[in-house]
N, C-alpha and C positions, 0 to 999 in steps of 0.2 A: 681253297686247297688246290695245289699243284699235283697233278698225278701223272707218272710215267711207268713204262715198263721197264724193268731192269733187263739190260742186255749187256753182252760181251763189249760192245763198242763203247759204252759209258763207264767201264770200269778201268781204273789205271793199273792193268795187269805188270806193266813194265816195273812198277814200283814193288812188286813182289820180289824182285831180284837186286839187291844192294850188292854193289861190286866189292866194297870194302869195308872194314870195321871191325872191332874186338865184339865178343858176345854181348856186353852191355849195350852197345851200340844198336843191337837188335831187340833190346827190351827184354825185361824180367817179369814173367808173368807169375801170379801167385793163385792157387786153386785150393779152395778149402774142400776137405774131404769128411764124409761121414764117418761114424764110429765103425767098431769092428763088425764086419760081414756087410758093411754099406760103402765100401770105399771104392766099388767097380765104376759108379758113374763119375766119380772125380778123376779117376785114373784115365777114363776115356777122354774127358775134357782136357786134361793135362798133356796127353799125347798129342791131341789135336792141335793144341796151341804150339807145341814143339815142332810138329810136322809143317805148320804153316808159316813158320819162320822166326818165332821168339827166340832170342839168344840164349835164354834160360826159363827153365820152369820149375818152380818149387810147389810140392804139394805140403799144405799145412793139415797135420794129422793129429787128431785125438790120441794121448798116449796108449789107450788100449788097443789102437789099430796101427800101432808103429810095425810091429813084426810082420803084419798082414801086408802092409803097403810095401815095406822094404823088400819083401820077397818077390815082388812083381814088377819093380821098376828099375832100371839101370840109369839112362841118360837124365830122368828126371830127379831132382832132388828133393829132400825130405827135411820137414820141420815141424818138430813136436809143438803143437798148440793145445793146451789144456782147456782154456776159456778165453773170454773176450779181453780180460786184462793182458793176457799173454799175445794175443793176436794184435792188440794195439801196440806192444813192445815191437813185434816184428814189423809192423808197418811204420815203424819210426825210420826205417831204411827206406829212403826215397828212390832207391834204385828199383823197387818193385814198382812197375809202371800201370799195370792193369791186375784186376782182381776178378776172379769167377767164383760165384759162390750160390749154392741151391742144390745141385745135383746130389740127391740122397744125404743132404745134410742133416735133415731131422727138423722137426716143428716145434721144440720145446722152449722153455723160457731163455735156457741158456744158447740156444741156436738163434733166438731173435737178438739176443746180445752181440753174438758174432756179426750178425747183419748190420746192427746199428754200429758196430765199431768199424767195420768197412766202410760204411757210408760216411761217418765221421772223418775217414782219412781223405776223402774228396779225391780218390783216384779214378781213373777210367775202371768201370765195374759192371760186370754182365751179372744180372739176376736172373735165375732159372729155377724151375721146379720148386723144391722146398721154400726157397727164399721167398718165391711169389705167393706161396700159401700164408707164410708170415706176414707179408706186406698187405695182403686182403684183410687180415683179421687185426691188424695193429696200425690204426691211424697216425699216430707218432712215427712211427717206422716209414709208412708211405710217403709222410710229409718231409722226410729226411733225403728223399731221392733228389738228385741234382743233374745239371745238364751233361756231366760225363758218364751217365748210367745208361744201360740198355736192358730193357725187360724182354724177355723171349718166352712168352705164354704159349701154349696151344689153346684150343677152343675152351676147354673145360677151365683152365687156368684164368683165361681172359675173363670168363663168365664170373669167376669168383672175384677178380678183381675190379670188374667193371659190370656189375650184374645190369644195371641200366641200359648200358650200350649193348651188351649183349642180347636183351630182350627186344630192344629196338631193331638190332641186325636180324634178329629171327622173323620180326612181325612188319616191320615199317617198310613200305614200298620205296624203291629208290634210295634206301639207306644200305649200303654194301660194306664189304671189309675195308675198303680205303677210307670211307668216312668214319667208319666205327674206330679204325686204328688211329686216325688222325686226332680225333676226339679224346681218344685215351692218352695219346702222347702229350696233347696240350694239358691235360688234366695232371698227368704225371711230371710234367716238365722235363721230359726226357725222350730218347729213342725208345718206340715200341715195335717189336718184331712179332706179328701175329701169325704163326705158324699154320701151314696146312699145304694143300695142293696149289693154291695162289698164296704163297706167303707174302705179307705185306709190310714193309717197312715205313714208318711214319715218324717224322720229326715234328716237335712242339711248334714249330714257326710255320706248318701247314703243307710242308713238302710231303710227298708220299710216293713210295715206290713199290711197285708188285713184281715178284718173280713168279710167272706161271710155270709149275712142273707138269704141264698137261701136254697133250698132243705128242709132238715129236720128242719133247722134254720131259714126257711122264716117266717117273721111276717109283712105281709103287712099291718097290722093295724097300724104299726108304721108311716105311711104316713097320719098324722095327726096334724093339728096346734099345735104349741108348743112343738113338740116332740123333735126339735133341741135345743129349750132353755132348756130343761131338761138335754140333753146331755152336754151342755155347763157348767150347774151348776154341773153336775157330776165331770167332770175334774177338775173344779175349786175347788171342795171340796176335791177332792183327791190331788190336789197340795197344798192345805192348809194345810193338813195332813202330807205333806213332801214327796209324791211321786213325782219323777222327770217328766218333761213335757212330754216325750215319753211314759213312763210307766202309768202315769195318763191317757193319751189321749187312749192308747191300752185298759186298764183296764176298763175306762169310756165307751168305744164303746162296750165292752163286756158286761158289766152289763147293758147297756140301752136296748140290745137285750134279754138278759136274763129275764129282768123285763117284757118286752113286751110279751115273750113266756110264762111266769108265768101267765100272766092276761089273755092273748087270746084274741078273737075277741070282738069287743065292746069298746076296749080301747080308752081312751082319755088322752091327755098330763097330766092331773091331776093325772091320775091312777098310772103313772110310779114311782114317788117317794114313793107313799104309798104301792107300791108292793115290793119296795126294802127290807124291813125288812124279808118278806118271803124268797126273793131270799138269803139274807146273810145268815139267819139261817139254810137255806138248805146246803149251801156251808161250814158252819163253824162248823156244828154239828159233 
């Protein structure tokens, strides 16, 4: 395993500013929403994907939540999606470059079918929250993961997905987050982002990076509802723009903390996407 600390100097921040091109040249991201009363998490992810530079972002919304979502969005587009069959039809459009699913999606049989439909499309895909719960209890679904996927579990979700690794992490001397995350990535065959104060990003080939949000970079106010949904959206937006899964994950994690540090105490999740322009302008000045 090759382990490194993720730092600003290692990230291609200049690539965040494409000089020219129409909106589709900057990528189209699709974010799946939960049903009525459960759309907020997906809207946070979609807003983050748009703010990080995706040219277009569409929310795929169950029919019963259309009015709720339509009343809350402007620049983000809306696509009714009733079931997995309808989603597969939407994904016939190859202009959708990246997918985000999981935030408040639901964990029923129909939701598992949505995840399966997304994985079958073989697009760059971020799986978070409820999608991780579905993967943990459905071995065939887990087996459908591919190299363009990014899993973004917090500690509890990681323990559901990889209970033996979580047990080893808690009890085996010398077995830390880098080792646990890398073994998880090798098992899943894709990027795994184990979130926390020291977020770890691991690639199935053994590469592993860690971003420490401690000491001078501590941002404890990131421990707020919805912050993880924003991170999922950042990674999705970056992949829609053409960043590979590993680089999108590392850059997304770094920008997530930068936005939190820029805003400061009192942060709520809605503030993170709105702080990105300040962060990006400072980086690219």
